[in-house]
C-alpha positions in Angstrom: 138.7 55.9 53.3 135.4 54.6 52.3 134.0 51.1 52.8 132.9 49.2 49.7 129.3 48.9 48.9 128.5 45.3 49.8 125.6 44.7 47.4 126.6 42.6 44.4 124.9 43.3 41.1 123.8 40.6 38.6 124.2 41.7 35.0 123.6 39.9 31.7 126.8 39.5 29.6 124.5 39.8 26.6 123.2 43.4 27.2 123.6 45.8 24.3 127.3 46.8 24.3 130.0 48.2 21.9 132.1 45.7 20.0 134.3 43.7 22.5 132.8 45.4 25.5 130.5 44.1 28.2 127.9 46.2 30.1 128.9 46.3 33.8 126.9 48.9 35.7 125.2 52.3 35.5 127.8 55.0 36.1 125.7 56.6 38.8 125.5 53.4 40.7 129.2 53.7 41.8 129.8 56.6 44.1 133.1 58.6 44.0 135.7 56.7 46.1 133.7 53.5 46.2 133.8 50.0 44.6 131.0 47.7 43.6 131.0 44.0 42.8 129.4 43.0 39.5 128.6 39.3 38.8 128.3 38.3 35.2 127.2 34.9 33.8 130.2 32.8 33.0 132.8 35.3 34.1 134.7 35.9 37.4 133.3 38.6 39.6 134.5 42.1 38.6 135.2 45.1 40.9 134.2 48.5 39.5 135.7 51.5 41.1 135.2 55.2 40.7 138.2 57.4 41.5 138.6 61.1 40.7 135.7 60.8 38.3 137.2 57.9 36.4 136.0 54.3 36.3 138.2 51.2 36.7 137.5 47.5 36.4 139.6 44.7 38.0 139.1 41.1 39.0 137.3 41.1 42.3 139.4 38.3 43.9 142.6 39.2 45.8 145.6 37.4 44.3 146.9 36.7 47.8 144.0 35.7 50.0 141.3 35.1 47.4 139.1 37.5 49.3 136.6 39.8 47.6 138.3 43.1 46.9 134.9 44.8 46.6 134.4 44.1 50.3 137.6 46.2 51.1 138.1 49.9 50.5 139.7 52.5 48.2 142.7 54.6 49.2 144.0 56.9 46.4 144.2 54.6 43.4 144.6 51.5 45.5 141.9 48.8 46.1 142.6 47.3 49.5 141.9 43.7 50.5 139.8 43.3 53.6 141.7 40.2 54.8 145.4 41.1 55.0 145.4 44.7 53.7 147.0 43.7 50.4 146.7 46.7 48.0 146.6 46.9 44.2 146.7 49.9 41.9 143.4 49.8 40.0 145.1 51.4 36.9 147.4 48.5 36.2 146.8 45.8 38.8 150.2 45.9 40.3 150.6 44.9 44.0 151.5 47.9 46.1 152.5 46.3 49.4 153.1 42.9 51.1 151.5 40.4 51.5 150.3 40.9 47.9 153.0 40.0 45.4 151.0 38.9 42.3 149.1 41.5 40.2 145.4 41.4 39.6 143.8 41.6 36.2 142.5 45.0 35.0 140.1 45.6 32.2 139.8 48.6 29.8 136.7 50.7 30.6 134.5 53.0 28.6 131.5 55.0 29.9 128.9 55.5 27.2 125.5 57.2 27.9 125.8 56.8 31.7 126.8 53.1 31.5 130.1 51.5 32.4 131.4 49.0 29.9 134.6 46.9 30.0 136.6 44.7 27.7 136.5 41.4 29.7 138.2 39.2 27.1 141.1 38.7 29.6 138.8 37.7 32.5 138.8 34.2 33.8 135.6 32.1 33.6 133.7 31.5 36.8 134.7 27.9 36.5 138.4 28.8 36.5 137.9 30.9 39.6 136.0 28.2 41.6 138.5 25.4 40.6 
């Protein structure tokens, strides 16, 4: 079990990216078995995980306690909430144990030239999250 990296990264949504994709983070900035929070202008915070050499992007907010999942930890393919230990599979967002019962959003990821991109068209705006 590895604790999440607690430094949030600020990234511009308008960085050069493939069609429909948004630049999130440099691939080498996410250690194996770790999760990083990425903040983007106008979009909810995103958690980026690296598991078994693959990258996954999910909403950062827990669907149960509204805590930051990037402040939790990774076990297998589960991202674990630091508040009540709710767990979600990063591959599809489904809740893996109580008290989490609602899934979290996941986003398709591509790694291109050492940069992690995701399709965030299904993400909530930062205004929707704060409401």
